[in-house]
C-alpha positions as CSV (number, residue, x, y, z in Angstrom):
1,M,9.8,-0.6,-13.9
2,F,7.8,1.4,-11.3
3,A,8.5,-1.3,-8.8
4,F,12.2,-1.4,-9.6
5,R,12.5,2.4,-9.1
6,H,10.4,2.7,-6.0
7,F,11.2,-0.5,-4.1
8,E,15.0,-0.5,-4.3
9,P,16.6,-0.8,-0.8
10,K,19.2,1.7,0.2
11,Q,22.7,0.3,0.4
12,G,24.9,0.5,3.5
13,V,24.6,-0.2,7.2
14,K,24.7,2.6,9.8
15,E,24.4,0.9,13.1
16,G,25.8,3.6,15.4
17,T,26.9,2.9,18.9
18,L,25.7,-0.1,20.9
19,E,23.6,2.2,23.1
20,D,21.8,3.7,20.1
21,L,20.8,0.3,18.6
22,P,17.2,-0.7,19.0
23,T,16.5,-4.2,20.3
24,V,15.1,-6.7,17.8
25,S,12.9,-9.7,18.5
26,V,13.1,-12.3,15.7
27,C,9.8,-14.2,15.9
28,V,9.2,-17.4,14.0
29,P,5.9,-19.2,14.0
30,A,6.3,-22.9,13.4
31,R,4.0,-25.8,12.7
32,N,5.3,-29.1,11.4
33,E,8.6,-27.6,10.1
34,T,11.3,-30.2,10.7
35,H,12.3,-29.9,7.0
36,A,13.5,-26.3,7.3
37,M,13.7,-25.3,11.0
38,A,17.4,-26.1,11.6
39,Q,18.6,-24.1,8.6
40,C,16.4,-21.1,9.5
41,L,17.6,-21.0,13.1
42,E,21.3,-21.5,12.2
43,A,21.0,-18.5,9.9
44,V,19.4,-16.3,12.5
45,I,21.9,-17.3,15.2
46,A,24.8,-16.4,12.8
47,S,23.5,-12.8,12.7
48,T,26.0,-10.1,13.6
49,Y,23.3,-7.8,15.1
50,Q,24.2,-7.3,18.8
51,K,20.9,-6.6,20.5
52,L,18.8,-9.6,19.4
53,E,16.4,-12.1,20.9
54,I,15.1,-15.2,19.1
55,I,11.7,-16.6,19.8
56,V,10.1,-19.6,18.1
57,L,6.5,-20.6,18.8
58,D,5.5,-24.2,18.2
59,D,1.9,-24.2,17.1
60,S,0.8,-27.7,18.1
61,S,3.1,-29.6,15.7
62,V,2.6,-33.3,15.4
63,D,6.2,-34.0,14.3
64,N,9.5,-33.3,16.0
65,T,9.5,-29.6,15.5
66,S,9.3,-28.8,19.2
67,F,12.3,-31.0,20.0
68,L,14.3,-29.4,17.2
69,I,13.5,-25.9,18.5
70,K,14.5,-26.8,22.1
71,S,17.8,-28.2,20.8
72,F,18.8,-24.7,20.0
73,A,18.3,-23.4,23.6
74,H,22.0,-23.4,24.2
75,A,22.3,-20.8,21.4
76,G,19.8,-18.5,23.0
77,V,16.7,-19.6,21.1
78,R,13.6,-19.3,23.3
79,F,10.9,-21.9,22.8
80,V,7.3,-20.9,23.3
81,E,4.4,-23.4,23.3
82,G,1.4,-22.2,21.3
83,S,-1.8,-21.6,23.1
84,P,-5.0,-23.5,22.2
85,L,-6.8,-22.0,19.1
86,E,-9.8,-19.9,20.2
87,S,-12.9,-19.5,18.2
88,G,-12.6,-16.8,15.5
89,W,-8.8,-17.1,15.2
90,F,-6.8,-18.4,12.3
91,G,-3.9,-20.6,13.4
92,K,-1.0,-18.5,12.1
93,N,-2.5,-15.3,13.4
94,N,-2.8,-16.8,16.8
95,A,0.8,-17.8,16.6
96,L,1.8,-14.3,15.6
97,Q,-0.1,-12.9,18.6
98,G,1.6,-15.4,20.9
99,L,5.0,-14.3,19.7
100,L,4.0,-10.7,20.1
101,D,3.0,-11.3,23.7
102,E,6.5,-12.8,24.4
103,A,8.6,-10.3,22.5
104,S,10.4,-7.4,24.3
105,G,12.3,-5.8,21.4
106,D,11.7,-2.4,20.0
107,F,11.2,-4.0,16.6
108,I,9.8,-7.4,15.8
109,L,11.1,-9.3,12.8
110,Y,8.5,-11.8,11.8
111,M,10.0,-14.6,9.7
112,D,8.6,-17.7,8.0
113,V,10.6,-20.9,8.6
114,D,11.4,-21.1,4.8
115,T,13.1,-17.7,5.0
116,K,16.9,-17.5,4.9
117,I,18.9,-14.5,6.0
118,K,22.6,-13.5,6.0
119,P,24.7,-12.4,9.0
120,D,24.2,-8.7,8.4
121,T,20.6,-8.8,7.1
122,I,19.0,-7.8,10.4
123,S,21.5,-4.9,10.7
124,Q,20.5,-3.7,7.2
125,L,16.8,-4.0,8.0
126,V,17.2,-1.9,11.1
127,S,19.1,0.6,9.1
128,C,16.4,0.7,6.4
129,I,13.5,1.1,8.8
130,K,15.3,3.9,10.7
131,D,16.4,5.7,7.6
132,E,12.9,5.6,6.2
133,Q,11.4,6.6,9.5
134,A,8.9,3.9,9.0
135,A,6.9,1.8,11.5
136,M,7.0,-1.3,9.2
137,I,9.0,-2.7,6.3
138,S,8.7,-5.9,4.4
139,V,11.1,-7.5,1.9
140,L,10.3,-9.5,-1.3
141,P,12.7,-12.5,-0.8
142,R,15.1,-13.8,-3.5
143,R,15.6,-17.3,-4.6
144,E,19.3,-18.0,-4.2
145,D,19.0,-21.7,-5.4
146,G,18.3,-22.6,-8.9
147,W,17.5,-25.3,-11.5
148,R,14.9,-26.9,-9.2
149,A,11.3,-27.5,-9.9
150,S,10.3,-25.4,-6.9
151,V,12.2,-22.5,-8.6
152,I,11.4,-23.0,-12.2
153,M,7.7,-23.6,-11.6
154,S,7.3,-20.9,-8.9
155,T,3.8,-19.4,-8.7
156,L,3.3,-15.7,-9.5
157,R,2.3,-14.6,-6.0
158,Y,5.0,-11.9,-5.6
159,F,4.9,-11.0,-9.3
160,W,1.3,-9.9,-8.9
161,T,2.2,-8.2,-5.6
162,L,4.5,-5.9,-7.5
163,I,2.3,-5.4,-10.6
164,L,-0.9,-4.6,-8.6
165,H,0.7,-2.5,-5.8
166,R,-1.5,0.5,-4.8
167,S,-2.0,2.5,-1.6
168,S,-5.3,0.7,-0.8
169,R,-3.5,-2.7,-1.2
170,P,0.2,-2.2,-0.9
171,A,2.9,-4.7,-1.9
172,V,3.8,-6.8,1.2
173,A,5.7,-10.0,1.8
174,S,5.0,-12.4,4.7
175,S,8.4,-14.1,4.5
176,A,10.1,-11.3,6.4
177,W,8.5,-8.2,7.8
178,M,9.8,-5.9,10.5
179,V,7.4,-3.7,12.6
180,D,7.7,-1.3,15.5
181,R,6.3,-3.3,18.5
182,H,4.9,-0.3,20.2
183,V,3.1,0.9,17.1
184,L,1.7,-2.6,16.5
185,I,0.4,-2.9,20.1
186,D,-0.6,0.6,21.0
187,Q,-1.9,2.0,17.7
188,L,-3.1,-1.1,15.9
189,G,-4.2,-3.3,18.7
190,G,-1.8,-6.1,18.0
191,I,-2.6,-9.1,15.9
192,K,-5.9,-9.5,17.8
193,A,-7.4,-6.8,15.6
194,Y,-6.7,-9.0,12.5
195,K,-7.3,-12.4,14.1
196,N,-9.3,-13.8,11.2
197,D,-7.6,-12.1,8.3
198,I,-5.9,-14.3,5.7
199,Q,-3.0,-11.8,5.4
200,P,-2.7,-9.9,8.7
201,E,0.6,-8.3,7.5
202,L,-1.3,-6.9,4.5
203,K,-3.9,-5.3,6.7
204,I,-1.2,-3.8,9.0
205,A,0.7,-2.5,6.0
206,T,-2.4,-0.9,4.6
207,E,-3.2,0.9,7.8
208,L,0.4,2.2,8.1
209,T,0.5,3.2,4.4
210,K,-2.3,5.7,5.2
211,K,0.2,7.3,7.7
212,N,3.1,7.1,5.2
213,S,4.9,4.8,7.7
214,Y,5.2,1.6,5.6
215,R,7.9,0.7,3.1
216,F,8.3,-2.3,0.8
217,F,11.7,-3.4,-0.7
218,I,12.7,-5.8,-3.4
219,G,15.3,-8.1,-2.0
220,S,18.8,-7.9,-3.2
221,E,21.8,-10.2,-2.9
222,S,23.4,-7.8,-0.4
223,L,20.3,-7.4,1.7
224,G,20.3,-11.2,2.0
225,V,16.6,-12.1,2.5
226,G,15.9,-15.3,0.6
227,Y,13.6,-18.3,0.7
228,E,13.5,-21.9,-0.3
229,K,9.9,-23.0,-0.4
230,R,8.8,-26.3,-1.9
231,W,6.6,-26.2,-4.9
232,C,3.6,-27.8,-3.2
233,S,3.9,-25.3,-0.4
234,Q,3.9,-22.4,-2.9
235,V,0.8,-23.8,-4.5
236,D,-1.0,-24.2,-1.2
237,T,-0.2,-20.7,-0.2
238,S,-1.5,-19.3,-3.5
239,V,-4.7,-21.4,-3.2
240,R,-5.2,-19.9,0.2
241,L,-4.6,-16.3,-0.9
242,M,-5.9,-15.9,-4.5
243,F,-9.7,-16.0,-4.0
244,A,-9.4,-13.9,-0.8
245,S,-7.2,-11.3,-2.5
246,L,-10.0,-10.8,-5.0
247,D,-12.3,-9.8,-2.1
248,R,-14.7,-12.7,-3.1
249,N,-16.1,-10.3,-5.7
250,F,-17.7,-12.0,-8.7
251,F,-16.5,-9.3,-11.2
252,K,-13.0,-9.3,-9.9
253,V,-12.9,-13.1,-10.1
254,L,-14.2,-13.1,-13.6
255,L,-11.8,-10.4,-14.6
256,A,-8.9,-12.4,-13.2
257,I,-9.9,-15.4,-15.1
258,L,-10.2,-13.4,-18.4
259,V,-6.8,-11.8,-17.9
260,L,-5.1,-15.2,-17.4
261,L,-6.8,-16.5,-20.5
262,L,-5.8,-13.5,-22.5
263,L,-2.2,-13.7,-21.4
264,N,-2.0,-17.1,-23.0
265,M,-3.9,-16.2,-26.2
266,P,-0.6,-15.4,-28.1
267,L,0.5,-19.0,-27.6
268,L,-2.8,-20.3,-28.8
269,G,-2.5,-18.1,-31.9
270,L,1.0,-19.5,-32.6
271,I,-0.3,-23.1,-32.2
272,A,-3.2,-22.3,-34.6
273,G,-0.7,-21.2,-37.2
274,F,0.5,-24.8,-37.6
275,F,-3.0,-25.7,-38.7
276,V,-4.3,-22.7,-40.6
277,G,-1.0,-21.2,-41.9
278,W,1.1,-18.2,-40.9
279,T,-0.7,-14.8,-41.1
280,I,-0.4,-11.4,-39.6
281,I,-2.3,-12.7,-36.6
282,Q,0.6,-15.2,-35.8
283,T,3.2,-12.4,-36.3
284,M,1.3,-10.2,-33.8
285,A,1.0,-13.2,-31.4
286,L,4.7,-13.9,-31.6
287,W,5.5,-10.3,-30.7
288,Q,3.0,-10.3,-27.8
289,L,4.5,-13.5,-26.4
290,C,8.0,-12.1,-26.6
291,I,6.9,-9.0,-24.8
292,F,5.3,-11.1,-22.0
293,I,8.4,-13.3,-21.7
294,A,10.6,-10.2,-21.6
295,I,8.6,-8.6,-18.8
296,Y,8.6,-11.8,-16.7
297,G,12.3,-12.2,-17.4
298,L,13.0,-8.7,-16.1
299,Y,11.2,-9.7,-12.9
300,L,12.9,-13.0,-12.5
301,N,16.4,-11.5,-13.2
302,R,15.8,-9.4,-10.0
303,V,14.5,-12.1,-7.7
304,W,16.3,-15.2,-8.9
305,S,20.1,-15.7,-8.6
306,K,20.2,-18.1,-11.6
307,G,18.1,-19.9,-14.1
308,W,15.8,-16.9,-14.6
309,W,15.9,-17.2,-18.4
310,L,14.5,-20.7,-18.3
311,G,11.7,-19.5,-16.0
312,A,11.0,-16.7,-18.4
313,L,10.7,-19.1,-21.4
314,L,8.1,-21.1,-19.4
315,W,5.8,-18.1,-19.1
316,P,2.9,-19.8,-20.9
317,V,3.2,-22.8,-18.6
318,I,3.3,-20.7,-15.5
319,I,0.2,-18.7,-16.6
320,A,-1.6,-22.0,-17.2
321,Q,-0.6,-23.1,-13.7
322,E,-1.8,-19.8,-12.3
323,L,-5.2,-20.3,-13.9
324,I,-5.5,-23.8,-12.4
325,V,-4.5,-22.5,-9.0
326,L,-7.1,-19.7,-9.2
327,M,-9.9,-22.1,-10.2
328,T,-8.8,-24.4,-7.3
329,S,-8.8,-21.5,-4.9
330,I,-12.3,-20.5,-5.9
331,D,-13.6,-24.1,-5.6
332,R,-12.0,-24.7,-2.2
333,Y,-13.3,-21.5,-0.8
334,L,-16.8,-22.1,-2.0
335,R,-16.7,-25.6,-0.5
336,R,-15.0,-24.2,2.7
337,V,-12.1,-26.7,2.7
338,V,-9.2,-24.2,2.5
339,A,-6.6,-25.0,5.3
340,W,-3.3,-23.8,6.6
341,K,-1.0,-26.5,8.0
342,G,-4.0,-28.8,8.4
343,R,-6.2,-26.2,10.1
344,P,-9.3,-24.7,8.3
345,V,-9.0,-21.0,7.6
346,T,-12.4,-20.4,6.0
347,T,-15.7,-19.5,7.7
348,S,-18.4,-18.0,5.5
349,Y,-16.6,-17.2,2.2
350,S,-18.9,-17.0,-0.8
351,L,-19.0,-15.1,-4.1
352,R,-20.3,-11.5,-3.8
353,V,-21.7,-9.5,-6.7
354,K,-21.0,-6.1,-5.2
């Protein structure tokens, strides 16, 4: 409920005159993205915002991504070939810096290829960032599709983002985030300063939160920021982020495991009732389970366009999936085999007691 009150986007677009409009560079990092690239670019090209440039960086794709990007050149899409990955850089961070080097807009809108926007989305984002007098905003994307496994079995990445929001680790979404280019370069040192961070957008948002110049919004139908991400991609992303988000701290990892186990204790209590009989314990377990489902349902009702009630009923299954993802994340980090798009992203990750 705190998130619903504080992260609600303001409605309405106040563009002003053409001369008053800031320029926006839409920057899309891409690596082996033939499955979603065309839809993403078609949505951006359809934008009604008048002072726009579109830049897509191909990060050494081994499929036809580069040819697909170049096929949109007639629509004003600028193709950039990614630079070789230097030591100490993560692949996506290097792509973000390459896009920053090419961009000329007052604001940069970083978008994942899986992100979908509506024609007036960029206008609304510009209005939001100007109204809030912020240097950076990000938007939790909505799922506009439904009744698909990738929707019903979504991971809880953004759910935890809302629940665990705090000033030292603010809620942030990598799907779509807009930042003042001059602030990013002159005050924060560009992406270079975060070249080996798993979530550079989180580090940037944290720095700007200290200056009260970062805002986070829950996506709405009118704002028009959505995404269609395959289930396996969602799981890969969660595996890459979960252990790192716990700061590799032994006690935080242990606490996370215990919390996930406790969240499914009500279901285990109900199952036990079939064998030992119905007692006050089963009644309490049923109430707890209903409360958990209701909370998750409230969240899904805001971020899914349809099918949210089925997702809510699958809460115990989603929690079990989350526990498996966490254990997988821990295992892969300790074995240093975590990768993004086929590139390793781990160096010396290990469990820390302090």
